[in-house]
N, C-alpha and C positions, 0 to 999 in steps of 0.2 A: 802324631795324633791330632784329632780335630779340635777346634776351638769350642770350648763349652759355653762361651757367650751366646752361641747360636741357640741354646736352649731357651733363651728369654722369650722367643716367639711362641712357645708353648704348643707346637704342632707336632704330634708324634705319630710315627709309622710303627705299628706293632705287628709282629709276626707270631702266629701260633693259634692254638685251638680255641674254639668256642664249643660249649656243650650244654647239656641239660643237667641240672642238679635237682634231685628230689629229696626234700627234707622231711623226716618223720615229724608228724604234727600230732599233738602240741609239743613244744620244746621239752626235752627231757625224756621223751619216749624212746625206748630201745627199738632197733629195727625189727627184731623178731616179734615184737609186740605191737607194731604199728598197724593201724587199719586205714590211715589216710596220710597223704603227703602233700606238701606244697612244692610247686615247680618254680625254678628260677634259672636265669642265665648262669652258666659256670664255665670252667676252663680257665687256666691261669692267665693266658693272654687276653681273653675277653674280659676277665675280672679287672686286670690292670687298665685296659682301655676304658672300662666303665668308671673306674676310680679316677682316672685322669679327667674324664668329661665332667664328673660330679664336682671336681675341684677347679673348674673353669678353663681347662685346657681343651685342645682338640685332639682326637685320636682316630686314626684310620686303621682298620684291621685287615691283615692279609692272611687268608686261610682258605680251606675248603670245607663245605658242609654237605651232609648227605641229602640226596634227592628224595626226601620223605617228610613226613609231618614233623619229626624232631628237628630236621634241618630247617624247615620253615619256622618252627618255634624259635630257633636260635636267631634267624634273620629278623624276625619281628622284635625279639628282645634287643638286638643290637640297635635297631631303629629307636626303641623306647628310651635308650640311654644316650641317644645322639651320636652313636659311633658311626663313622663313615664306613660303609661296607661296599664301596664300589669295587674293591679288590678281592671280594669274597666270591669264590667260584663254587658251583654246585657239582658234586661228584656223584655219578650214578652207579649202577650195578650193585655190588654187595657192600659198598662203603656205608659206614654208619658213624654217626656222631658219638662223641664220648657221652656216657651216662654215668653220673655219680649218685649213689643213694647214701644219704648221710644222716647222722644223728646230730642234734643240737644238745650236746652234753659237754660239760667242762672237763670231765675226766673219763678215761677209758672210752674215748669216742670211737665209734665204729664207722667206717666208710667203705663202701663196696663200689669199685669202679669197673666199668665195662669199656674196653678199648679194642675190641676185635675189629679188624679191617677199618681202622680209624680213618675217617675222611681227611682229616688234616695232615696225616702222614702222606697223602697222595700229592701234596704240593710238589711241583717240579721247578727247576731253575727258570723256565720260561715264564712261570707265574710272576716272577720277581724282576724280569728283565726290563720291561717297558714302563715301570712305575715312575711317577714324577718326583724322584728323590729330592731334587733341589727345592721343592716346595715345603719340605719338612724340617723340623728342628733336630730330630734325632731318630735313629732306628733302634727299636727296643725288641728284644727277643728273650725267650726263656729256654732253659735246657731241654724242656720237653720236645721242642721242635727238632732237636738234634738226635733224638733217640732212635730214629728209624729212617730208612731211605724210602722214597727220594727226597723227603722234606729236609734231610740233613744237607744234601747238596744244594737244595734251594736256598737254605739259610746262608750257607757260605757264599753262594752267588750274590745274595742280597748284601752281605757284608762288603763285597767287592764294589758293587754299584754305589752303595751308600758312601763308602770311603772315597770313591772317585768324585762324588758330589759334595764332599766336605762335611758329611754328617757325623756327629759323634755316635759311637756304637755303645749301646747299653745292654748288658747281659746279666740276667737273673739266673743263677745256676739251676735252681728249681729241680733238684734230683728226685726222680720218681723211680725207685728200683724196678717196679713191675714193667716199665717201658724198655728196659735195657737188656741186652743179651748177657751182660756181665758187668760187674763194677769196673773191671779193667778196661773194657771198651768205653764206658762212660768217662773214666779218668782221662783216657787218651783224647777223646773228642772234646771234652770240656777244656782241657789244657790248651788245645789248639784254638778253640773259640775265644777263651779268655785272653789269650796272648794278642788277639786282634782288637780287643775292645778298650774303650776309654773309661767306662764305668762298669765295675763288676760287683755284684751284690750276691751274698749267699750266707748260709748259716755255717756253724762250725762243722756239722756233719758233711755238708756239701763241699766245703773246701777240703775236708779230710778225704773225701772220695776223689776229688780232683788231684790231690797230692799222692793218692795211693796209700795214705797212712793218716789216721785221724789226728795223731799227735803232731803231724807236720802241716796241718791246715793253715795255721796262722803264718807260718813261714812261707807257704805258697802264696798267701795273700800279699805279704810284704814283697815277695819277689816280683809279682805282677807290677807293682808300682815302680820298683827298681828298674824294670824293663820297659817302662813307658806309660803304664796306665795312669789316668789322672785322679781317679777316686776308686778305692776299694772299701766296701763295707763288710766287715766280718761280724755277723750277728751271733749272739750267744744266748738266745732265749731270754729268760728272766734275769740273766746276768748282764744284759745290755749289749753293747756293740763296740767294736774297735773300728774307727774310720781312719784309713791310711791314705795320705796324699803325698806328693813330693815334698811338702813342707813339714811332714811329720805325722804323728799318730795322736788321736784323741779318743779317750774312752768315755762312753756315756751310759747312763742307766736306761730305764724304761718308764713309760707311763702306765700306771695301774688302772684297771677298770674292773667292773663286775663282769668278768668273762663268762659267757655261757657255752662257748665252744672254741677250739683252737684254730679251726680252718679259716683261711682267708687272710691271716695276719701278714704273710709274706707278700701277697699280691697288694694288700693295702699299703704296706710299707713302701713298696716301690712306687706306687701311684702318688703317695704323699711326698716322697722324697723328690721325685721328678717335678712335681708341682712346686715344691719349695725352691728348686733350682731355677725355675722360671722367674722367680721374684728376687732378682739381684744376684743369684748365684752363690750365696753364702752356704757352704757345705754343712757347717754346724747347724744352722737353722733348718736346712733341708732334712738332715737326719732327725731333728726334733719333730719336724712335721710328719715324716714317715713313721716315727714311733707313735705319735699321737693318732695317726690314721689307723695303724694296726690295733691300737688299744680300743678304738671305737668299733672297728670291724668285729673283733672277737666278742663284743658285748651285744651283738645283734644277730638275728637269724640270717643265714645265707652268706654268700660271698659278694657277688655283684650287688644285690639289694642292700647289703650292709655298708657299702662304700659311702662315707660321709661327704657332705657338701663342704665347700670352702668355709662358709660361715660356721658350720658345726665344728670344724677343726680349729678355726680361730677361737671360738668360744671355749673349746676344751683346753687349748693351750693357755688361755688367760686364767683358767680356774683350776688347773692341775699342776702338780710339781713332778718333775722327773726324779726317779730314785737315784741315789748315789751309785756310781759304777762299782762293780765288784772288784 
């Protein structure tokens, strides 16, 4: 496995989708009652890249966007967050960017996603072949990339190139059932990907899917470390998380905030966690930073726009206390 000390340089190569999010406005409005919406950058990988940039890191995104106004919106948004988009290709024809229409509500939140002919699924291995992997600190991807071909093969090709360049591999399970032919297919592909990665992050449901049994999720997380992973974070929502390393397990709570919606928490956690690892590599502090970032994201409208700056996270950490783990 790769040396995690490399993360200190804070330059991340992120694979996966960028899309447009439309939020019913004002916050609290139900979709079926909405008459106006606010637009924002979305897509899990783009959100993570935005979060990294907001916390002082550098992030380059590898994806494809549609050759239309929505694709151009995404490109402009990537620029606005300072995300390097040199490796974003435009896909013509019937390809379309992801579109999410979402409520800002703390409970019973509705979101409607359109993923037909998704442009990001059109990535091919050659898109990842000639990238300057040695310039980066780590390769980051989410499970969404693996849900369809040819992007699945492209992702695994990127793993090979990154490993050859000595980069740590970071995998956020990010299970979206609507993207997969079946849970069984997801379990098989996730297990293959996770076995190759140095850092694996997911929630209890996602590890349960990977294991093929919800009750076996934590066991599967532990097995990854036993087989060579350096860090596995098993998140349990309001019950905190279990962080597993070769040195043992640590249970942590969460930071509470005035949440106005649940979306974006996972993307925020990963961005904050990786940002924390660039500052000395202390896994415990990185988990705390990820948890704080997630708490801030759910207290704000949007996903990418809700990502906090380093100063905001630092201030939150000095004024807030983590709950005791369950």
